[in-house]
N, C-alpha and C positions, 0 to 999 in steps of 0.2 A: 472399559465404559460405564460401567453399573455404577463402577467402584466412583468414577468421579462425577455421576449424578447424585448418588447419595452425598457425597462429600462438600457438593454445592450446597444441595437443600439442607444439609445440617448446619453449613455457616449460615444460611437465610433463616433459619427454625432457630439457631441460638440469640441471634439478634434482635430475632421479634419477641422471643420471650422476655429479654431483658426491656427492651423499646415502649414495647406495646401490652405491658404484661396488666394495664387495665382494659384491652381489649377480651380478653382469654378472660378473666373472671374466675369462673368455679370449672371452666375446663383445664385450668392450668393446669391439676395432675395429671390427666390424661397427655396433653400435648408433649410435655417434659416426659411422661413416660415413652413414648413415640421415639423421641428424641435420643434417650438412653437404647433402646433399641436399635435405632440404626446406628450410633455410634457402634455396637458391639456388630452390626453386620460389619460397616466398613473396615474394620480389621481383616476377616476371612476374604473379602472380596480384592485388597489387593493382588492373593495370587490367585482368587478362583479365575478373577479377569483372562488370565494368561493362560489357564490350563482348559479355558471351556471350549476350545475352537478342539481336541484331544478327546473330551469326554459326553458323549449328548447328556447326561445325568446335568454335570456340573455346568453347563449350558443354560438348561431350562431353568434351571436353580436360579443364576446370575439373572438370564432376563425376568423372572416371577420378581425377583430384587427392586430391577432398577422397576417395573411397572409398579411398584404400590411406593417407592419414591416419586416416580410421578403422579401417582395418584394424592399421596401426600401432599405435592406442593401444589397441586391445584385444588384440596379443602380449604390450605391456609390461605393461598392467594383470593379466591372467594370471597373468602370469608373476610380478608381485607377492605376487596375492594367495593362489598355491599357494606362493609363500614361506613368508607368514605362516602357511595350515597346517601346514605341517612343521614349523613352530617350535612350532606350541601341541602337536602328535602329540608332540614331542619334549620338550615340558614334561609333558608327563601319563606318559609312556612313564620317566620319570627322575625321579619325581616325590617315589621312595621314597629317591633319594640324597642325599645333603647339599648336595652342589653343584647348583645348575642350571646349561643352557647358556649361552650367550651367543648363541651362533649356531649356524645348521643348519649342521650337517658336510659335508665336501664330498662322500660318497658318496650322500649324502641330496640334495644340489644335481644333480647328476651329470645325470640324465634330464632337468628342468625344462631347465638349462644346454644340451642336444643339443638341444632341440624349439624353445628361444629360437632358439638359433644358425640351424637351420634355417629357421624362419618368418621372422626380420631377412633372414635373406638373399634370399630370396622376395621379400618387400616391397622389398628392393635392386633387384634384377633386374627389378621392375613397376615403378620408378619411372623406373629407366634407358631402359625402352621407350617410355614416356611421354614423357620428353624428348627422344629420337629424333624421336619422330612428332612434334614444334613444328616441326623443320625438316622432316621426309617429307612433310607437308600443308602444306606454306605459313603455319605462323601467324607466323613469326616476326616480318615483317611488321607483324603484325596486334598481336601482344603485345609491348611493349617494358616493358625494367622502369621502374618509376615512382625519379620524383626527389624524391617528397616523401615516403618509405618512414618515415622517422622520425619526422614529424607522426600523432600518434596523439591528438590531442584537443586541449581549451583549456587552455592553464595556470592552475594555483591562480591568479593573480593577475587572469585574466581571468575567471574564474566569475562566471557571472550570472545575475542571479531570472529567469523567465518573464513575459513581458510579454505572451504571450497568454492572457488568462480564457479556464475556459469558455463566460462568458454573455456571450462577445466576440468566437466565433467567424465569428459571420456578420453583417453589418452589416443590419437587416432594420430598414429607413423604412415600404415599403408593409403595410400588411395590420393593425399594428398597431390603429388607432386602428377599423375592422371589428369586428375580435375583441373588441375589450375591450365594445364595444357590442351585439354577440353574448350577451356574457356579463353584463352589467351591464342589458339592457334586462326590464322586466317583464312578464309577460302573467297576469292573476287566474287566465286560465281553462287557463293549461296549467302541466302537473307537471312537476317536474324534467326539465330536454333536456340533449341531447349535443351541443354544440359541437364540432367537427372540424377540423382544419387536416391537411390532403390533400396530397400532393407526393412527389414521387419521393427517394432517399435523395439527400442529399447538399444538399439548396433553401434545409435552415435552419428544419425544420417546429419542430423541438425547441428553437430560439432565439426564433424569435419567440413560440412558447405562453408561455416563461419571461421573456422582457419584457412579454408583458401579464401573466400570473400574477403580477410580480412591481411592476405595476403599481400607482402609491399609490390613483388611483380605485379597483380590483380592488379591494384588500386592503380600506378603508373600505368597499365596499360587502355584503363576506362577513361574517359572526363567525366563519368560521373555515376551513383552509383546509389540503388534504394536498396531496403530490405524489409522485407512482411512477413507477419506471419496471417497464415492463411486460415485453418482449423477447417472443422466441421461447419461452424456455427460462420463462416464467412459473409462480409458483407461488402459488396463491390463497390459501395462510393468511401466506404473506409478505407479499402485497400489501394484504390487513385489519388487520397488526402495523403496518405502516410505516402504514396512514392513522388507525388510530387514535393513536398516537403522537405524530402530526401535530397531531390536533385537540383533545388533550385533555392535560394534565400528569398523568405517572404517574409516583406514587414508584417506585423501587428493587422493592420487594416486589413493588408495584402491575405490572410491567415483568416480572418473573419470575412470578407467576400466570397472564398474559397467555401467555407460552410456553409455561403446560403445554395452556392451553386446546385444541381440536381447531377444525376451520375452524366448522361450524354454530353454534358456542359464539361464537367470535369475530365471527360476524356478526350474532349477536344484540346482543354489544356495540355494533358499531359504529351498527347501528340502530340502540339505543336512545340513543347518545350526540349522531347527528343530527336524529333525530326533531323536534325543537323548535328545529331551528336554518337559518337560510339559508347553505349549506355550498356551496364550487366543491373537484371533487377535479379534478388532472390526473391523464390515465393516459396517459406517454410513450411511443411508438413499441408501440403494437398491432398485431399481426400476424395477429389470429384472433377470429375473433369470439366463441369460446370464452371468449377473454380476460374481455372486457366479461363475456357470459352467467355468467360464474363469480362477479362483484362487485355484479351488476345489482340484485337480490332484496335487498341490502342495505344497499341506498341509497334512503335513507325517497323517496318520487315526491310530497312536498310541494307545496301550487303556493303556493310563498312565495318564490320566481324563483330555487332550488337548480339549480347546474348542474355539469356534468361536462364536463369538456375535454379533449378525447383527441387524439394526433397519429396518424399510422398513412399508410402507403403504399397502404395499398387503400381503393378507394373505395367498392366492395360492404358493408365492413364502419359507416364512416362513415351510410353509408343504413340500414342497418339498425339502427343503435345508436338510433334515434330510433323506436318503435315508433307513438309519438301521431300523425309525419307520415307521410301519405298518399304513397309513390314515382313519381315521376312527376308529382305537383302542382305548380304554379309556385312554393309556399311550399315544399316538399319539402326542396330543397337550402338554403333561408335560413340553415340553420344550419353548412350546409359553406362552409370555406375554403380554397378552391385553391390553392396556392402558386404563383406563376408565375416563371417563371424571370427574372434580371434583366435591365436591359437596359445598353443600352452605356455610359449614364451611373453609372448606381448600381456597374455591374460594374467602369469602371475609377476609383470613386473607393474604392473598395471593395480593388481591386488595388493602386494609390498609400498607403493604408494598412496593407498588409498588408509593400509589399514595403521603405516606407521609417519604418514604428515609428510611436513617437512622434513625430517630425517634420513640417513642414509638411507637408500635404496635399498642396499643389503645389511641392517642394523645386528651388531654384534649379539644381542641379546636373543636375536633369532638361532633357541637351539635345533641340533638337529630332528629334535621329536617334533619340537611345531614348526618346523618346516614341512615336515612329512602330513601334519597334518592341515599346512594352511595348503597343501598342493592338491590334499583329498577335497578340503574345500573349493578350489577353483577348481578342480576338475568337474564337482557336481554344477557349476556356473554354464559350464556347455558352452563356452565362449564368447557368452551374450553381458557384453561393457556393462550395462545399467546393472546386472543382477552382482557382479563383481563389487560395482562399486555401490553397491547397498549394502551388502556383503562387509566387505572394506568398510565401512565406516560406524558400521555396528560392532563389529572384532575392535575399530579404536578408540571405543568405549567401554571396553572388556578389558579387564587382567591378561596381562600375555605368561598366562599360564595353562599347560597342560587341561586341567580338568572344566578350562573355563570354556577353552575352543573343542572339546571335546563335545560339549554341550551342545554349540551350535549346529557341528557338523551333524549328531544324533538326529536332528528337528528339521535336517535338511531334507533328507529323503519322502517324510510325510508330504510334502509339500511337493516335491519334484513330481510325487505319481497320482497328483489330479489332474492327470492328462493334459489336452493339449495347451492349459495356462499355466504352465510350471513355472515360469517369472513369476506369474499373480503367486503361487505360492511362498517364492521367496523374496516377495517383496511384503506376503502379509507375516514372512519369519519378522523381517526389519519391526513393519509395522506393531506384533505383538509384543515383541521385546522392547516398546517404549514406555517408559516411567509413565504410570496411570495419570497422570498430572499432563501429560503432554499426548497422549491419543485421542483427546475432543478437541484439540488445535489444532491437531495432523486433519484429521477428517475435514475439520471447518475449511479446509482449506479448497476441499471440494466443491465446495456453493460458489464461488468465482466460476466466471464460462471460463472454456478450453482457451489453450493459449494464453490467457490475458495475464499482464504484468500487475501485479497484486502490491497497493501501497500499502507498506511495511507499519506505517501509524495507523490507517483503516482497519488493517487485521488483528493490530494490538488491541485498537479500542472495543472491536465485535468480541473479539477475546472476553476483554471485562466485563463487558456486556451481558455476556451470556453467563457468567458466569465460571470461565472455565478458569479462570487464575486465581490461586490462593493466596493467603498473605502468608508473608515471612518478616517475621518480626515487626519494624519500621520504615521498610521499606515502600515506596512506592509501587503501586499494583500495574503500572505501566512500567518499570525496570526490571520487574518481575519477570512480565509477558514478552518485554525484548530478551529476556533470556532466554523464554523457553524459544523464542524464532531462531534464536543461533543456535539452540541446541538440536534444534528439528535442522537444521543446515549442516554443520557437525554430522550430523546423520544421515546427510545426502540424501535426506527425505525432501529437502526443499533447498531451490537453488538460488542464487542473489542475482536479479536482473541488474542494480545500479548501486551506486551507496552514494551518501552525500560525502560534503568535502571531509567532516569530521573523523570518517571511516565507519559509521555507522550504515545500517541499510535503508537505504529509499525505497528500494521494492523489491518483492521476488517471484518467483515461479513454481509454480508442480509441474514435473513431467507427467505428461499425459497417462501415460500408465499407472503412475502415484494416485493420478486424480481418479481415474477408473477403480483404484484400490479403495477411496478414500470415498467413494460415492458408493460403494459396495457394502461398505462395511459401516457405513452411516445408514445406507436402510435395515440394516438386520437390526442394527440398535435401537433405529427408529429416532436417531438423534436429527435428520434432516431429510426433506425429498428436492430434488432439482428436476424443475419443470423447462425439459431443451426440446420436450416435442408433442405439438396440439394433442394428440390422443392420448396422453399419460392420464393415466385415472389414478389418482393418487388415494392412500387407503385414511381412513375417515380418524386415524389415530395420531397421523404428522402432527407435530411440535413447532417444525419449522420448515420453513418453503421459497425457494430461491427460483426465481421466475426469469428465464433466460429468453425465452420467444416469446410472438404477442399473443397476445391469447383471443379468442372470440368472447361475444359481446358477455356471452350466457356462464363464462369458461369458470372466468375467476370467481363471480357471486359464489357459486355452491362451495369454494371450499374456503370462505368468508361466514359459512355459515357453523365451521369450526370452531369450538370454543374453547381446545386445548391446541388451538397453533399461538404461541410464543414469539416466531420472528417471521417478521414480512421485508421479505430482502430484492426489490425489484433490478434487474439489468437490461428490461425490454421498458417499453409502457407502461406506467404504473397506472394505480386505479381511478376510477372515476368517480367524480362528487357523490353519484347516486350510491358508489360501494360505501360509504362512509356509515350511512343508516344499520346496513350489513354489521359494520365494525362495532358500531354501537351498541347493536342488540348482539351481540355473538362472540365477537371479536374481543371479550374484556381485559385480557390478561396475556398483552403482546409487550416484550420488555424491548426488542429492537423492530424499529419499521426505518424502510431503507425507500423513498419512492422516486430513488433514481433521476434522471432531467428531466422536467417540466416542461413544456413549450406554453411560452407565453406566460400572462400574468396569473398568477393562484393565490387563492387566498385559503388558507388552511380553516375546516368548518371547527365551530368550536367545540365539536364533538370531542375532539381531539384532546380535551380537558378528561376526560374521564378513563384515558389509559392509565392510570394512575403507577402503573408500574413500569411502565415506560423508563430507559436508561440513556437509550439511543435513538436519534430520528437525524433523518438527512433529506433533506429535499435541496435539488438544484434546480431552478430554472434559469428560461432562457431571459425573460424579460424581470417577472418583480413579486417576489413571496413576501405576503401578508400575515403574518399569526395572529391568532387571537388573542383575546385576552386571558382567556381560562386555560392559557399555559400555565398558567400560573399551579395549574393544582398539580402540576408533573412534580411534584417534590423528591422523584428518588432521578429524575434526569439526570446524568451523567454528561454527554454528546450532546450538543446542537452544534449540528455541522450542514450549512446556508451555504457554503463554496464563497463565491464569488458574485453570486446573485444579488441585483439590488432589492431590500428587504426592510419590511417596518417591523422593527419588533416591543411591542408592547415593555414598557418600566417596567409592569411583574416579573420581569423575567430575574430582574436581582432576586427573588425571594426562594428560587430554586438554588437553595444549600449544599446540595451534591455536586452541580455541574464542576465539573472537571476540565470540559473542551468548550469552549464557545467561540463557533468561528466562523464568522461571518462575514467578510471582509467588506461588503455591501451592506452590512448592517444598521441600519438608524434606529437607536430606540431610545420612544417618546419622552417628553421630558413628563418629568410626573406636578400633578397639577397641586395650587393648596390645598384644593379639597381632601384629594386623596393623602397627603402628608399629614392632615389633621385624622382623616378618621385608619390611616394602617401605617402613620407615621415613617418617617423620613427612610428611603430604599435607596440601596445605592449599592458600586459596585466591591464595594470596601466588603459586604453580606460575605460575598461569595469566596470565602479563605480559600477552597479546594481548587480552584481555577489553575490551569497549569498553560492553558491554550486559551489567548485575548485576541480576535480581530473584529475589530470594528471598523466604523467610522467615528471621528469625534465627533463631541457634541457637548452637552452641559452635565453631562456624569461624569468627565474628567476633572470638571471644578473641585476644590478642596483635594485631601490627601488621601481619596479612598485606593487611588491606584498602588500608593506607595505600602497598602499593607495587604499586598498580594503575594505575599512571600513566597508560594510554590510558583510563583508562576517560569515559565519557560521559554516559551514564545510570545511576544507581544508584536501584533501589526496593527498600526493605526494608519490609516488609509484614507485620503478627507480633508478636509480643510481643518490644520490646523492652530492657525494663526491664533486664534481669540485666547487660546488655552496654553499658549507658550509663555505660562509664567515663571518665576524661580520655581513655585511650588513644584510645577510638571519636571522641572528636572533634580529636583527633592525624591519623587514619587521615584522615577526611575534610579537613582541610586541607592534604592533602598531592595531594588530588584537585581539580588546580587545573586538569583540562582539561574536567572535568563540564557537560553544557550542561542535565540536566534531574536534581534531587535529590528524591525522596520517599520520607521517614520517616514510615511509619505505626504508631505504637504500641499495641497493641489485642491483646488474648488471643485475637480469631477465633473461634474451633468449641472450642479446647481444654476439655477438664473439668480440674474441680479435679487430681481423682484423678491423671491421667495430667501435668499443673505438678510435684506433689508428689514423683512420681516420678523426673520430670529436673532438679529441680533440689532437691530434698530443703527443710531448713530453709530456703534462700536463696529462694525461691518466697512463704513464707509473712511473712518480716520485710517482703519491697519489698511484698505485700497489705497486712500488718498496719497500716506506717507510712506508705500511699497518696503515696509522696512525688514526688517530680517528676519525672518522665517524661522528662523534655528539659527539664534544669536551667536550662539558659538559652545565646540561641545563641552560637555564635562566632562570629569577625568572615569574613566572606565576600570580604572588599575584594578577594583575588587570583584568583577566582574570576569570570574576563572572561568566558567562555564560559557562566556558567552564566545562562539567560534562565529557567528555572521551578524554583520549590521549592513541594513540597506537604508541610504537616505537619500530623500527627493526633497528638496527646497534651499532655500540663499542660505550659505553659509560663507561669513564676512572670510575665515580663516582657516586651514589645520591648523589643529596644536601640533608644535614643532617636537615635546618632548613626548618620545616612545611611551613614555611611560601614564600617558592619558588616553591610550589607546589598551581593547583590551589584553591580556598578557600570551592570551590563545587564540587571537584572530587568526582565522584562516579563508576568510571571502568577507571581502567586501563590495558596494554596490554603491556608485554616488551617479547621482540625477540630478539634473538642473539646478545646481549649487552654487554658480554661475563664479566661480574659483578663476579669481585674476591671476596668481603668482602658480609655478609649475607645483603641482600636488605628487609629483613622481620625487623630487629631492625630500619630500617626506618619509612617502610611503614605501621607499622603495627602503626604508632602516627600520620596519617590521619585521622581527624574526621570523616568523611562522607564517607570513601571507600566500595563501597558497592562488588564489584567486580574486581577480580587478575586472571590474568591470566599469567603466566612467562613459559615462551615456550623457545625450541630448541635455547641452547646457552645463556637462558639470564643471567644463573647465572653459575661458571663453579666450584664453591664449594662445599663440601662435606656433609655439615650438616646446618639445619636452625631450630633458635627457634623461635616459635611466643612464647613470653613474658607474665605473667600477665596483663592484662589488656589493651590487644594490637587488634585490628581489633576489636572494639569493634563494627558498623556498617555493619563489613562485612559478606556477605550471599554467596557468591558462589566464590570457589578459584581452578584453575585450575593450574595445574604442569606436562608442556607436553615436553615430550623431555628433559630432563635433565639429563644427561648420567652421569657425574658424582655422583648425590647427593645417598645417602646411610641413610641420617638418616632427618626427619622431628619431631619436638618435640614440642610438643603442651602443653605448662603449665597451669595450673589452672586457671581459669578465660577469658581464652585467647578463639578468634573465638568466644564468647557467642549464637552470632547470626546464628553462618554459618549454609545451609541450605543443601548445595553442596560441595561435596569433588570429585573434580575428578584428579586422579595422572597416566598419561598414559606413556609411556613407557621411567620409570625411573627404569631398568636395574638390576639395582645398587643397587637399594632399601630395605633393608632386614627385615623390618619389621614394620607394622604399625605402624603412626604416635602416640608417648606416649602421655595420655590424649585425644586419640581420644575417649572414650565412657563418655568424660567429658562435651563433645558438647553435649547439652539437644538436641537443634534444630536440630541435623542434621538428614535429610530425606534421603540421598541419597548418594552413594559411589560409583562413578563410578572408576573402572579398568579395563587398558589395558595392554595386555605385560607388568607385575610384574615378579622381580624376584624370581628366584627358592623359597628364603624359605619365600617369600612374599604369593608366592604360598600354602607352605603348610599351613601355619597363618589363609589362606582366607579358607583353606580345614576346620579348627580347629575349627570355632569362632562358637560357639551358647549362647544361655542362654536370657532373657528378654533383657536385655539392646538392644542387636543385634537387637529384635525381630522386633522393630520402622525404623530401616534404614532399604532402600530399598539398596539392593548390588547388582551390576552390574558390574558383571566380565566378560574379556577375556583373556584367561590362554595360549593362543596359542604366540608361540614364534617365 
């Protein structure tokens, strides 16, 4: 951890010495001395960081180095901040003059230079003392420079996809049949019952519950199912919303209505949905009886075989969850399955699987000596699946040699002898073995709330903003960070939750025991603090703060007086407007600010411009967010995320040349006035050459060829009124963006009023409106876009190109909406060789018949037909859609019968129907037989 702190600061210092040499002036010598001393320290820290758990002397030495690195970072950042403030004051004082100053005068710099000189000298003296102590107290023999100092991660060519799925963390063979029978066994005299899986953390309760929950016998037995993560920080309203969205199909409008409902209203809605159904609701990770009590009254107690499946560490919760059982009676525990420790054979089998991966379970390379060592390691795990998985993941990265395995075995005893938290020690062993560049990244996962699904892109962007990702040649930081994530997954430290169509990780999770470890280690390393308890008292030296609970009025303000704070992340209510004064006066060095979700209209105060070190800014509102013009001062900003929120963004945003991700799908850029152009020069999107993500509303900024100059762009999402900008130049620009992975073009007027459009575009708007011209006149060739795997188009398309060469060669996911296609699109799209997911929604096709012909859609796994109001018939010829797993037909009210050839699709697992026509309803009710037993049918026949 200390090594990564020093590495981060060294990278920052080296860049500053080069880029800001004029700022340092005569202090440059002291600054370079500081840099050189820290370089030497870093060589020793690679080994010291992993050895400090065995020797208190090393631990103290490492802590001192980390503190001095933090002090040095603070000194340099405060100097840069003061210099910027001085520039701004000088600009204000001289704004009446014809010329503007380009730099701060020497007289203005002098006080800050003297202070910097004094403080850097103090730090250099402290470093010298720390290095002397290394010899004085005999640390030289314990800490030697690492020979692998340049090895900081797998290369681009070695990048691998994760091999450990969340549902495959622990191999549970026992118990599946027992718990399954508990769920499907019916007693006409018994109302809704609760089946509980009980056991300590790490035994595999969730894995067993998921395997039973997803078993085909269980799916067929119940009319509907829902799975919710509860955790210690449960919110009844969120749980209710999650269950409702699982048991019934909701339109976007209905979802929006649900979000406005209170808890009681949502509970009533859930009770109404489940009243006449045989349901299964799984509640994972229940920590208190209050969590169960908050939902119990909303789950009908029908005597029809409905069940609740619960996982918990507490036997008392399981006993109290069944009020109809008599505690102490021989049958009272009939619906409680207590997960046991794995036996020797099961443990060995799991160990081999995790250590050797997909290879033969008894690999030939496993010598007798290695087998003996492996069995000794497994024995130390004492049958705890999580410990076996983590150690197996650790050994999978090691050489399959006796010395390598002996070193792992030799260190296990120390951890196991730490007392009741012996598994914590095993987890600590795996953490301690992480390369230095992964340690901060793993610990940082602890800032997220327990049991939360972590969006991979956000985690990666935060790692980069925090400085945890080191450069590696010419590779993009995002690619390096993604490698870090995959390595953590491969080591079983992080679990995959969901994947994208291209196989990359969409979201991940961290096991709660590993999260506990991350928080504990992070606190020791002074990396961050997590606010999960209102009464928690923070140390004054905290540098990163994650807020999970709602704070009392005066609680947040005291932490905003902490001048050392670098990151402030909210998962609960954000700061109030009055707190910005504290930020401006005290918290000057923030690099990460995530305000979470803000209710109502929000105008970001102009003081935001003073946070010049800010790299990551996230604000998601429910109505509208307005950014001030002072945003232009955030010259280090890499990531601006306003989500889907309607937002006003000043055109000065184009000055932020470090921006890598501009994710503001509802963001409207103000037009640049003629006066602005004269004073500041023309500002346009072409200034942002580092952009990889661009999600905005279309506007005048699209005029010209600026978009085509963003050659690093990977995601482009334009949602709004595109019509005025769909000239040849626009498509020429798209053609230049050959690094795109995701392209979404949605042409719609959205929420704009007619009067606003007339003011903005004048007669141009009226002309487009009257002519009803084709919004997307003809798709260009995407043959050069070899990385483009996801495309979404909304707007009129005359005709789809017939030649497959026009489409991206590796297209996996295609969504069409409101295209008004008259010809059957299936005849063309079925020829795309790589397509796996196809969605045709609301007006994308206006014809009556669709045909999937023989040999068509060979790779397609998901087909969604939504809102095709004219569609009457879908025919699937033999040999078509042979790999389809999910078929979704929503609001196709004129569709008279099931698709011809439906049962020929042997891999079909899920058929989802919402608001089908009358004739189709009758057919749904008549379907039976073995062929239908394998298909999970989800229907909502309300009209």
